PASEBA-1860 file (N, C-alpha, C; in nm, 3 decimals):
! residues 267
1> MNPLVLRY> 1.702/-1.851/7.183/1.779/-1.762/7.097/1.685/-1.672/7.018 ~ 1.729/-1.551/6.990/1.649/-1.456/6.915/1.610/-1.513/6.778 ~ 1.478/-1.510/6.745/1.435/-1.565/6.614/1.504/-1.499/6.496 ~ 1.536/-1.370/6.507/1.604/-1.302/6.397/1.745/-1.357/6.378 ~ 1.810/-1.390/6.488/1.944/-1.449/6.478/1.937/-1.586/6.412 ~ 1.837/-1.665/6.451/1.821/-1.798/6.391/1.794/-1.786/6.241 ~ 1.710/-1.690/6.205/1.678/-1.671/6.063/1.802/-1.626/5.985 ~ 1.880/-1.537/6.047/2.004/-1.491/5.982/2.100/-1.607/5.959
9> RRWKRQLR> 2.115/-1.692/6.060/2.205/-1.807/6.048/2.157/-1.903/5.940 ~ 2.025/-1.922/5.933/1.970/-2.013/5.833/1.997/-1.960/5.692 ~ 1.972/-1.831/5.671/1.997/-1.774/5.539/2.145/-1.774/5.506 ~ 2.230/-1.751/5.605/2.375/-1.755/5.583/2.418/-1.893/5.538 ~ 2.365/-1.999/5.603/2.398/-2.136/5.565/2.347/-2.169/5.426 ~ 2.226/-2.121/5.394/2.169/-2.147/5.262/2.253/-2.082/5.152 ~ 2.292/-1.958/5.174/2.372/-1.888/5.073/2.510/-1.950/5.059 ~ 2.569/-1.998/5.170/2.699/-2.065/5.164/2.688/-2.194/5.084
17> DLAGYVHL> 2.583/-2.271/5.109/2.563/-2.395/5.033/2.543/-2.365/4.886 ~ 2.466/-2.261/4.857/2.440/-2.226/4.718/2.567/-2.180/4.648 ~ 2.647/-2.098/4.717/2.772/-2.050/4.659/2.869/-2.165/4.631 ~ 2.867/-2.265/4.719/2.955/-2.380/4.699/2.910/-2.470/4.586 ~ 2.784/-2.456/4.545/2.730/-2.542/4.439/2.744/-2.480/4.301 ~ 2.732/-2.347/4.293/2.737/-2.279/4.163/2.878/-2.284/4.106 ~ 2.889/-2.321/3.978/3.018/-2.327/3.909/3.018/-2.224/3.797 ~ 3.115/-2.134/3.798/3.123/-2.029/3.699/3.235/-2.050/3.597
25> DPNANRIV> 3.304/-2.162/3.603/3.412/-2.192/3.509/3.355/-2.205/3.368 ~ 3.396/-2.121/3.273/3.341/-2.127/3.137/3.373/-2.256/3.064 ~ 3.472/-2.331/3.111/3.509/-2.457/3.045/3.453/-2.580/3.116 ~ 3.362/-2.558/3.213/3.319/-2.668/3.298/3.233/-2.771/3.227 ~ 3.181/-2.740/3.110/3.100/-2.837/3.037/3.182/-2.914/2.933 ~ 3.311/-2.883/2.924/3.398/-2.956/2.832/3.457/-3.076/2.906 ~ 3.409/-3.193/2.874/3.454/-3.313/2.944/3.514/-3.412/2.844 ~ 3.596/-3.500/2.897/3.656/-3.606/2.815/3.563/-3.727/2.817
33> RRTDFTNC> 3.524/-3.773/2.700/3.434/-3.888/2.693/3.513/-4.018/2.715 ~ 3.469/-4.096/2.813/3.538/-4.220/2.845/3.447/-4.342/2.832 ~ 3.323/-4.322/2.795/3.226/-4.431/2.796/3.227/-4.508/2.664 ~ 3.230/-4.641/2.674/3.216/-4.728/2.557/3.069/-4.767/2.546 ~ 2.995/-4.697/2.461/2.851/-4.720/2.451/2.818/-4.850/2.379 ~ 2.917/-4.911/2.313/2.891/-5.039/2.249/2.890/-5.153/2.350 ~ 2.939/-5.125/2.470/2.940/-5.224/2.577/2.886/-5.157/2.704 ~ 2.756/-5.129/2.703/2.696/-5.041/2.803/2.572/-5.109/2.861
41> AKPVLLLY> 2.595/-5.208/2.949/2.483/-5.283/3.006/2.409/-5.205/3.112 ~ 2.481/-5.118/3.186/2.419/-5.044/3.297/2.448/-4.894/3.281 ~ 2.379/-4.829/3.186/2.403/-4.685/3.165/2.342/-4.601/3.276 ~ 2.417/-4.499/3.317/2.370/-4.404/3.418/2.385/-4.263/3.361 ~ 2.275/-4.193/3.347/2.275/-4.056/3.298/2.270/-3.960/3.416 ~ 2.364/-3.864/3.418/2.373/-3.766/3.526/2.319/-3.631/3.477 ~ 2.228/-3.571/3.554/2.168/-3.442/3.521/2.197/-3.342/3.633 ~ 2.263/-3.233/3.601/2.301/-3.136/3.702/2.190/-3.032/3.723
49> GFFSTRRV> 2.209/-2.946/3.823/2.106/-2.853/3.865/2.122/-2.712/3.813 ~ 2.039/-2.623/3.868/2.033/-2.484/3.824/2.167/-2.413/3.837 ~ 2.204/-2.340/3.731/2.324/-2.257/3.725/2.450/-2.335/3.756 ~ 2.448/-2.462/3.724/2.565/-2.546/3.745/2.608/-2.605/3.612 ~ 2.704/-2.695/3.616/2.758/-2.756/3.495/2.791/-2.903/3.524 ~ 2.835/-2.972/3.420/2.871/-3.113/3.436/2.991/-3.134/3.527 ~ 3.066/-3.027/3.553/3.185/-3.039/3.637/3.152/-3.088/3.778 ~ 3.031/-3.063/3.826/2.995/-3.102/3.963/2.995/-3.254/3.981
57> FEVLEHRL> 2.993/-3.328/3.871/2.983/-3.474/3.880/3.119/-3.545/3.877 ~ 3.228/-3.474/3.882/3.360/-3.536/3.867/3.381/-3.651/3.966 ~ 3.355/-3.627/4.093/3.378/-3.730/4.196/3.280/-3.845/4.179 ~ 3.153/-3.814/4.162/3.051/-3.917/4.148/3.076/-4.002/4.023 ~ 3.110/-3.936/3.912/3.135/-4.009/3.788/3.252/-4.106/3.804 ~ 3.358/-4.063/3.868/3.475/-4.149/3.890/3.435/-4.273/3.970 ~ 3.358/-4.254/4.075/3.318/-4.367/4.159/3.227/-4.464/4.083 ~ 3.135/-4.410/4.005/3.044/-4.497/3.930/3.119/-4.578/3.825
65> RRDGYCVW> 3.213/-4.516/3.755/3.293/-4.589/3.655/3.373/-4.700/3.722 ~ 3.430/-4.669/3.835/3.509/-4.769/3.909/3.424/-4.890/3.946 ~ 3.295/-4.867/3.972/3.206/-4.975/4.012/3.133/-5.039/3.895 ~ 3.176/-5.010/3.773/3.126/-5.081/3.656/3.007/-5.022/3.585 ~ 2.972/-4.898/3.617/2.859/-4.835/3.550/2.907/-4.753/3.431 ~ 2.820/-4.746/3.331/2.848/-4.675/3.206/2.789/-4.534/3.220 ~ 2.874/-4.435/3.250/2.827/-4.304/3.293/2.836/-4.201/3.180 ~ 2.731/-4.120/3.168/2.733/-4.011/3.072/2.648/-3.895/3.122
73> SIHLGGAM> 2.663/-3.780/3.059/2.588/-3.662/3.097/2.553/-3.583/2.971 ~ 2.468/-3.485/2.988/2.423/-3.401/2.876/2.450/-3.256/2.910 ~ 2.508/-3.183/2.814/2.525/-3.039/2.832/2.388/-2.974/2.814 ~ 2.331/-2.922/2.923/2.194/-2.872/2.921/2.183/-2.730/2.868 ~ 2.296/-2.657/2.863/2.292/-2.523/2.809/2.223/-2.426/2.904 ~ 2.199/-2.304/2.856/2.134/-2.203/2.939/2.203/-2.070/2.923 ~ 2.215/-1.994/3.032/2.276/-1.862/3.026/2.415/-1.869/2.967 ~ 2.438/-1.789/2.862/2.568/-1.787/2.794/2.607/-1.926/2.744
81> DRFNTYGI> 2.506/-2.012/2.725/2.526/-2.149/2.679/2.612/-2.231/2.775 ~ 2.617/-2.194/2.903/2.703/-2.264/2.998/2.624/-2.323/3.114 ~ 2.524/-2.251/3.162/2.463/-2.288/3.288/2.317/-2.328/3.269 ~ 2.269/-2.414/3.357/2.137/-2.473/3.347/2.030/-2.373/3.393 ~ 1.976/-2.293/3.297/1.875/-2.193/3.332/1.745/-2.209/3.254 ~ 1.740/-2.296/3.155/1.619/-2.313/3.076/1.508/-2.378/3.160 ~ 1.386/-2.373/3.108/1.271/-2.433/3.175/1.288/-2.584/3.192 ~ 1.230/-2.637/3.298/1.242/-2.780/3.328/1.184/-2.864/3.216
89> DVLANKVR> 1.068/-2.825/3.165/1.004/-2.901/3.057/1.085/-2.894/2.928 ~ 1.144/-2.778/2.901/1.229/-2.763/2.782/1.350/-2.857/2.789 ~ 1.413/-2.861/2.906/1.531/-2.946/2.923/1.494/-3.093/2.923 ~ 1.376/-3.127/2.977/1.332/-3.267/2.974/1.313/-3.315/2.831 ~ 1.263/-3.227/2.745/1.250/-3.261/2.604/1.387/-3.281/2.540 ~ 1.484/-3.199/2.581/1.619/-3.215/2.530/1.677/-3.349/2.573 ~ 1.651/-3.389/2.698/1.696/-3.519/2.746/1.630/-3.631/2.666 ~ 1.500/-3.621/2.644/1.430/-3.725/2.567/1.491/-3.741/2.428
97> EKVERMYS> 1.516/-3.629/2.361/1.574/-3.636/2.226/1.712/-3.698/2.228 ~ 1.794/-3.659/2.326/1.930/-3.712/2.335/1.929/-3.861/2.366 ~ 1.842/-3.903/2.459/1.834/-4.044/2.495/1.791/-4.128/2.375 ~ 1.692/-4.080/2.300/1.646/-4.156/2.184/1.755/-4.167/2.078 ~ 1.832/-4.060/2.059/1.944/-4.067/1.964/2.048/-4.168/2.010 ~ 2.074/-4.171/2.139/2.174/-4.265/2.191/2.130/-4.410/2.172 ~ 2.004/-4.439/2.199/1.956/-4.576/2.184/1.942/-4.616/2.038 ~ 1.919/-4.520/1.951/1.916/-4.549/1.808/2.056/-4.582/1.756
105> RFPGMGPL> 2.153/-4.511/1.810/2.291/-4.531/1.767/2.353/-4.654/1.832 ~ 2.314/-4.680/1.958/2.370/-4.793/2.033/2.255/-4.879/2.088 ~ 2.190/-4.958/2.002/2.073/-5.034/2.044/2.102/-5.140/2.151 ~ 2.229/-5.170/2.174/2.263/-5.269/2.275/2.270/-5.213/2.416 ~ 2.249/-5.083/2.433/2.253/-5.023/2.566/2.144/-5.083/2.655 ~ 2.178/-5.104/2.781/2.082/-5.159/2.876/1.983/-5.053/2.922 ~ 1.890/-5.092/3.011/1.792/-4.996/3.064/1.861/-4.886/3.141 ~ 1.805/-4.767/3.133/1.871/-4.647/3.183/1.838/-4.617/3.329
113> TIIGHSKG> 1.938/-4.572/3.402/1.918/-4.511/3.533/1.955/-4.363/3.521 ~ 1.874/-4.277/3.580/1.903/-4.133/3.583/1.929/-4.091/3.727 ~ 2.038/-4.018/3.746/2.066/-3.955/3.876/2.063/-3.804/3.852 ~ 1.971/-3.736/3.919/1.957/-3.592/3.901/1.982/-3.518/4.031 ~ 2.070/-3.421/4.026/2.099/-3.339/4.144/2.020/-3.210/4.138 ~ 1.950/-3.176/4.246/1.875/-3.052/4.256/1.773/-3.042/4.141 ~ 1.777/-2.935/4.064/1.684/-2.919/3.951/1.695/-3.034/3.851 ~ 1.813/-3.096/3.842/1.830/-3.209/3.750/1.734/-3.323/3.780
121> GLIGSYYV> 1.699/-3.341/3.909/1.603/-3.445/3.945/1.464/-3.415/3.892 ~ 1.426/-3.287/3.888/1.296/-3.250/3.832/1.294/-3.268/3.681 ~ 1.406/-3.242/3.616/1.415/-3.265/3.471/1.394/-3.414/3.443 ~ 1.462/-3.500/3.522/1.445/-3.643/3.505/1.304/-3.688/3.535 ~ 1.243/-3.632/3.639/1.107/-3.670/3.677/1.007/-3.632/3.568 ~ 1.022/-3.513/3.512/0.930/-3.471/3.405/0.947/-3.560/3.282 ~ 1.070/-3.593/3.250/1.097/-3.681/3.136/1.031/-3.817/3.155 ~ 1.047/-3.875/3.273/0.991/-4.009/3.298/0.839/-4.005/3.304
129> KRLGGDQR> 0.785/-3.905/3.372/0.642/-3.903/3.403/0.556/-3.845/3.292 ~ 0.610/-3.750/3.216/0.528/-3.678/3.118/0.570/-3.699/2.973 ~ 0.692/-3.749/2.949/0.741/-3.756/2.811/0.773/-3.900/2.767 ~ 0.719/-3.998/2.837/0.740/-4.137/2.796/0.874/-4.194/2.834 ~ 0.946/-4.128/2.924/1.076/-4.179/2.964/1.071/-4.311/3.036 ~ 0.954/-4.349/3.086/0.941/-4.478/3.155/0.963/-4.595/3.061 ~ 0.964/-4.571/2.929/0.993/-4.677/2.834/1.143/-4.706/2.823 ~ 1.226/-4.613/2.870/1.371/-4.629/2.867/1.432/-4.645/3.005
137> VRSLMTLG> 1.370/-4.581/3.104/1.431/-4.568/3.236/1.382/-4.676/3.331 ~ 1.478/-4.738/3.401/1.444/-4.837/3.503/1.435/-4.773/3.640 ~ 1.521/-4.676/3.668/1.516/-4.610/3.798/1.562/-4.465/3.786 ~ 1.503/-4.381/3.872/1.539/-4.240/3.881/1.575/-4.211/4.025 ~ 1.694/-4.155/4.046/1.740/-4.118/4.179/1.761/-3.967/4.181 ~ 1.698/-3.899/4.276/1.714/-3.755/4.287/1.791/-3.722/4.415 ~ 1.880/-3.623/4.406/1.965/-3.583/4.518/1.937/-3.438/4.552 ~ 1.877/-3.413/4.668/1.849/-3.275/4.708/1.760/-3.202/4.610
145> TPHRGSRL> 1.664/-3.272/4.552/1.575/-3.213/4.451/1.453/-3.149/4.516 ~ 1.420/-3.025/4.482/1.306/-2.957/4.543/1.172/-2.999/4.481 ~ 1.130/-3.121/4.509/1.005/-3.172/4.453/0.887/-3.085/4.494 ~ 0.896/-3.021/4.610/0.789/-2.933/4.659/0.828/-2.785/4.650 ~ 0.932/-2.757/4.575/0.976/-2.619/4.557/1.077/-2.576/4.661 ~ 1.149/-2.470/4.630/1.251/-2.416/4.719/1.224/-2.268/4.744 ~ 1.230/-2.226/4.872/1.210/-2.085/4.904/1.321/-1.998/4.847 ~ 1.438/-2.056/4.829/1.548/-1.979/4.768/1.513/-1.936/4.625
153> AYLGCATL> 1.418/-2.005/4.563/1.379/-1.968/4.427/1.316/-1.829/4.423 ~ 1.254/-1.785/4.534/1.199/-1.650/4.537/1.310/-1.547/4.521 ~ 1.423/-1.571/4.587/1.539/-1.483/4.570/1.587/-1.486/4.426 ~ 1.586/-1.605/4.367/1.627/-1.620/4.229/1.534/-1.547/4.133 ~ 1.403/-1.549/4.164/1.307/-1.479/4.079/1.335/-1.329/4.077 ~ 1.375/-1.277/4.194/1.400/-1.133/4.205/1.527/-1.092/4.131 ~ 1.622/-1.184/4.120/1.752/-1.149/4.060/1.773/-1.208/3.921 ~ 1.719/-1.328/3.898/1.745/-1.399/3.772/1.619/-1.433/3.694
161> GWFSRSMW> 1.503/-1.408/3.755/1.378/-1.451/3.694/1.348/-1.389/3.559 ~ 1.411/-1.274/3.530/1.384/-1.207/3.403/1.437/-1.285/3.283 ~ 1.538/-1.375/3.305/1.586/-1.454/3.193/1.579/-1.604/3.219 ~ 1.538/-1.645/3.338/1.533/-1.787/3.370/1.391/-1.827/3.411 ~ 1.318/-1.887/3.317/1.182/-1.932/3.345/1.180/-2.037/3.454 ~ 1.286/-2.116/3.465/1.286/-2.224/3.563/1.283/-2.172/3.706 ~ 1.327/-2.048/3.730/1.321/-1.992/3.866/1.177/-1.990/3.916 ~ 1.084/-1.950/3.829/0.943/-1.945/3.866/0.889/-2.087/3.884
169> QLTPVSPF> 0.938/-2.179/3.806/0.894/-2.318/3.818/0.938/-2.382/3.949 ~ 1.043/-2.329/4.011/1.102/-2.390/4.130/1.046/-2.335/4.261 ~ 0.956/-2.239/4.257/0.901/-2.183/4.380/0.802/-2.281/4.445 ~ 0.784/-2.273/4.577/0.691/-2.364/4.645/0.547/-2.354/4.596 ~ 0.506/-2.238/4.540/0.368/-2.222/4.493/0.357/-2.244/4.341 ~ 0.460/-2.299/4.282/0.465/-2.316/4.137/0.354/-2.408/4.085 ~ 0.269/-2.360/3.994/0.171/-2.448/3.930/0.237/-2.562/3.853 ~ 0.357/-2.536/3.802/0.430/-2.640/3.728/0.460/-2.759/3.817
177> LKQLRTGA> 0.514/-2.733/3.938/0.546/-2.843/4.029/0.420/-2.912/4.079 ~ 0.315/-2.837/4.102/0.188/-2.897/4.146/0.136/-2.993/4.040 ~ 0.145/-2.952/3.915/0.099/-3.040/3.806/0.189/-3.162/3.792 ~ 0.320/-3.142/3.812/0.412/-3.255/3.800/0.387/-3.358/3.909 ~ 0.346/-3.314/4.027/0.318/-3.408/4.136/0.186/-3.480/4.120 ~ 0.101/-3.430/4.031/-0.031/-3.490/4.011/-0.018/-3.626/3.942 ~ -0.088/-3.724/3.996/-0.085/-3.858/3.937/0.029/-3.942/3.989 ~ 0.013/-4.073/3.976/0.115/-4.166/4.027/0.238/-4.167/3.937
185> FPRNVRLV> 0.351/-4.194/3.997/0.473/-4.213/3.920/0.463/-4.349/3.850 ~ 0.516/-4.361/3.727/0.506/-4.488/3.654/0.553/-4.607/3.738 ~ 0.469/-4.710/3.747/0.496/-4.822/3.837/0.618/-4.904/3.797 ~ 0.658/-4.897/3.671/0.771/-4.977/3.626/0.906/-4.908/3.647 ~ 0.904/-4.789/3.708/1.027/-4.713/3.733/1.041/-4.693/3.883 ~ 1.158/-4.725/3.935/1.187/-4.704/4.077/1.233/-4.560/4.098 ~ 1.165/-4.487/4.187/1.199/-4.349/4.218/1.249/-4.341/4.362 ~ 1.370/-4.289/4.380/1.429/-4.274/4.512/1.474/-4.129/4.529
193> SLYSGADG> 1.426/-4.063/4.633/1.467/-3.926/4.663/1.559/-3.927/4.784 ~ 1.684/-3.887/4.764/1.779/-3.872/4.875/1.775/-3.727/4.922 ~ 1.763/-3.710/5.053/1.754/-3.576/5.108/1.833/-3.567/5.237 ~ 1.864/-3.443/5.277/1.937/-3.422/5.401/1.874/-3.306/5.477 ~ 1.857/-3.322/5.607/1.807/-3.214/5.690/1.904/-3.098/5.699 ~ 2.031/-3.122/5.663/2.133/-3.017/5.667/2.149/-2.945/5.533 ~ 2.068/-2.981/5.436/2.073/-2.919/5.304/2.019/-2.776/5.315 ~ 2.105/-2.678/5.291/2.063/-2.540/5.303/1.998/-2.483/5.179
201> VTRWPSAM> 1.998/-2.557/5.067/1.937/-2.510/4.943/1.798/-2.571/4.926 ~ 1.789/-2.702/4.936/1.660/-2.770/4.932/1.629/-2.816/5.073 ~ 1.564/-2.731/5.147/1.541/-2.757/5.288/1.431/-2.861/5.306 ~ 1.448/-2.943/5.413/1.347/-3.042/5.448/1.217/-2.969/5.481 ~ 1.099/-3.021/5.436/1.078/-3.146/5.365/1.058/-3.128/5.214 ~ 1.116/-3.025/5.157/1.094/-2.995/5.016/1.134/-3.110/4.924 ~ 1.236/-3.188/4.964/1.284/-3.296/4.878/1.204/-3.425/4.893 ~ 1.103/-3.426/4.977/1.024/-3.548/4.998/0.925/-3.569/4.884
209> VDVEGQPN> 0.913/-3.693/4.841/0.815/-3.729/4.740/0.703/-3.809/4.806 ~ 0.587/-3.808/4.743/0.471/-3.879/4.797/0.487/-4.029/4.773 ~ 0.492/-4.106/4.880/0.512/-4.251/4.867/0.383/-4.330/4.890 ~ 0.277/-4.265/4.937/0.155/-4.337/4.973/0.095/-4.408/4.851 ~ 0.075/-4.539/4.866/0.018/-4.618/4.759/0.110/-4.641/4.641 ~ 0.239/-4.609/4.657/0.335/-4.625/4.547/0.453/-4.709/4.597 ~ 0.446/-4.840/4.579/0.553/-4.927/4.631/0.686/-4.910/4.562 ~ 0.691/-4.836/4.453/0.815/-4.814/4.378/0.877/-4.678/4.408
217> VFNVEVAG> 0.824/-4.606/4.507/0.871/-4.471/4.538/0.922/-4.467/4.683 ~ 1.041/-4.407/4.702/1.105/-4.409/4.833/1.171/-4.275/4.865 ~ 1.170/-4.239/4.993/1.250/-4.127/5.045/1.359/-4.186/5.133 ~ 1.483/-4.141/5.113/1.595/-4.191/5.192/1.673/-4.072/5.247 ~ 1.688/-4.066/5.379/1.762/-3.956/5.440/1.910/-3.989/5.450 ~ 1.993/-3.893/5.415/2.137/-3.900/5.438/2.171/-3.782/5.528 ~ 2.203/-3.810/5.652/2.210/-3.704/5.753/2.339/-3.623/5.746 ~ 2.326/-3.495/5.777/2.442/-3.411/5.802/2.522/-3.367/5.683
225> VSHGELLT> 2.467/-3.370/5.562/2.544/-3.329/5.444/2.476/-3.209/5.378 ~ 2.556/-3.123/5.318/2.506/-3.004/5.251/2.459/-3.040/5.109 ~ 2.407/-2.939/5.041/2.354/-2.960/4.906/2.462/-3.013/4.811 ~ 2.578/-2.950/4.812/2.686/-2.994/4.724/2.748/-3.126/4.766 ~ 2.750/-3.151/4.897/2.810/-3.274/4.948/2.731/-3.399/4.912 ~ 2.608/-3.382/4.868/2.531/-3.496/4.819/2.599/-3.563/4.701 ~ 2.687/-3.489/4.634/2.759/-3.541/4.518/2.898/-3.592/4.551 ~ 2.946/-3.564/4.670/3.087/-3.595/4.699/3.111/-3.680/4.823
233> KRAVYEVI> 3.022/-3.677/4.920/3.045/-3.749/5.044/3.042/-3.900/5.023 ~ 3.138/-3.970/5.081/3.146/-4.115/5.070/3.020/-4.182/5.125 ~ 2.968/-4.134/5.237/2.849/-4.195/5.297/2.729/-4.186/5.203 ~ 2.718/-4.076/5.131/2.608/-4.061/5.036/2.627/-4.157/4.920 ~ 2.751/-4.170/4.873/2.774/-4.262/4.762/2.741/-4.406/4.799 ~ 2.764/-4.444/4.923/2.728/-4.580/4.965/2.578/-4.603/4.948 ~ 2.498/-4.500/4.977/2.353/-4.510/4.959/2.320/-4.517/4.809 ~ 2.385/-4.431/4.730/2.362/-4.433/4.584/2.397/-4.569/4.527
241> RRELALGY> 2.508/-4.622/4.569/2.556/-4.754/4.521/2.454/-4.863/4.554 ~ 2.400/-4.860/4.675/2.300/-4.959/4.715/2.173/-4.945/4.632 ~ 2.126/-4.821/4.614/2.003/-4.799/4.540/2.018/-4.832/4.392 ~ 2.135/-4.808/4.336/2.160/-4.847/4.197/2.148/-4.998/4.180 ~ 2.209/-5.071/4.272/2.203/-5.217/4.264/2.059/-5.266/4.274 ~ 1.984/-5.210/4.366/1.843/-5.249/4.380/1.764/-5.215/4.255 ~ 1.794/-5.101/4.195/1.725/-5.061/4.073/1.752/-5.154/3.957 ~ 1.872/-5.212/3.953/1.907/-5.307/3.848/1.876/-5.451/3.888
249> GEPAPPPV> 1.806/-5.468/3.999/1.767/-5.603/4.041/1.881/-5.687/4.092 ~ 1.985/-5.622/4.143/2.102/-5.692/4.195/2.101/-5.691/4.347 ~ 2.173/-5.783/4.409/2.184/-5.778/4.556/2.251/-5.649/4.600 ~ 2.206/-5.594/4.711/2.267/-5.473/4.764/2.413/-5.501/4.798 ~ 2.506/-5.416/4.753/2.648/-5.440/4.781/2.678/-5.424/4.930 ~ 2.777/-5.496/4.980/2.816/-5.478/5.120/2.879/-5.342/5.140 ~ 2.873/-5.288/5.261/2.938/-5.159/5.286/3.088/-5.170/5.271 ~ 3.149/-5.061/5.229/3.294/-5.058/5.212/3.358/-5.053/5.350
257> LRAVSLPA> 3.451/-5.147/5.376/3.519/-5.151/5.506/3.639/-5.057/5.501 ~ 3.655/-4.979/5.606/3.765/-4.885/5.613/3.861/-4.926/5.722 ~ 3.990/-4.912/5.695/4.090/-4.946/5.795/4.085/-4.844/5.908 ~ 4.099/-4.892/6.029/4.098/-4.807/6.147/4.232/-4.822/6.219 ~ 4.299/-4.712/6.246/4.427/-4.716/6.317/4.402/-4.727/6.466 ~ 4.458/-4.828/6.529/4.440/-4.847/6.672/4.552/-4.778/6.749 ~ 4.522/-4.729/6.867/4.629/-4.670/6.950/4.730/-4.776/6.987 ~ 4.851/-4.735/7.016/4.959/-4.830/7.045/4.926/-4.920/7.163
265> SAS> 4.851/-4.871/7.258/4.817/-4.952/7.377/4.724/-5.066/7.344 ~ 4.656/-5.061/7.225/4.561/-5.166/7.190/4.625/-5.275/7.109 ~ 4.749/-5.259/7.067/4.814/-5.358/6.983/4.877/-5.468/7.067
END
């Protein structure tokens, strides 16, 4: 096939995935608080990605609550105070401050797990690795996070880079990401990167983390899902559920059994 046609199809898929991920609803960060922090043995903090909002976690949050996890998120702010456009390091500091306030107010909270989607995974990684977050966090799970940068960030630099410093931080040649990858990840924190070869925003192998010599660091592939589907697909949640249990030192849960309708001739 013509290389130009292949390139066109790739960019078309990337833009479709990106369009499906961006949320422009001005009320998307207004959520109903349902968490009882006084009885919060297994807290899970959710961090969303660039130009998105907390609304993207609706399905994932529902599933986590159903399975007994104490789920919360942080309004990261940004453009028009709605979308996540601030620098990764700036937002990681905001996470650190919020987490410390929460543990001061609710000292009975258990060790923290962070799940970060896309840029949210880099915010969590910077917090754990550079800001002392390893003292609070037991495990960090990233979903479609561009640990090695995203080529789509170049497009973002051309269109949004004038007001979003994080666009420059997200490029494959970013000195920020190179510095963040330097040094081992804290040994007392389990790091799991979930990635998909079908992710049109964070293309393989951008989401891969360095596992050599780090027994607490893992890459896990979830095949055939787009960038946004990492937050909604049942098959992905089964992986998240297993990794959460392992992070909390619990036995891996059995897979969810689904009823199958048999044809009449088989009954």
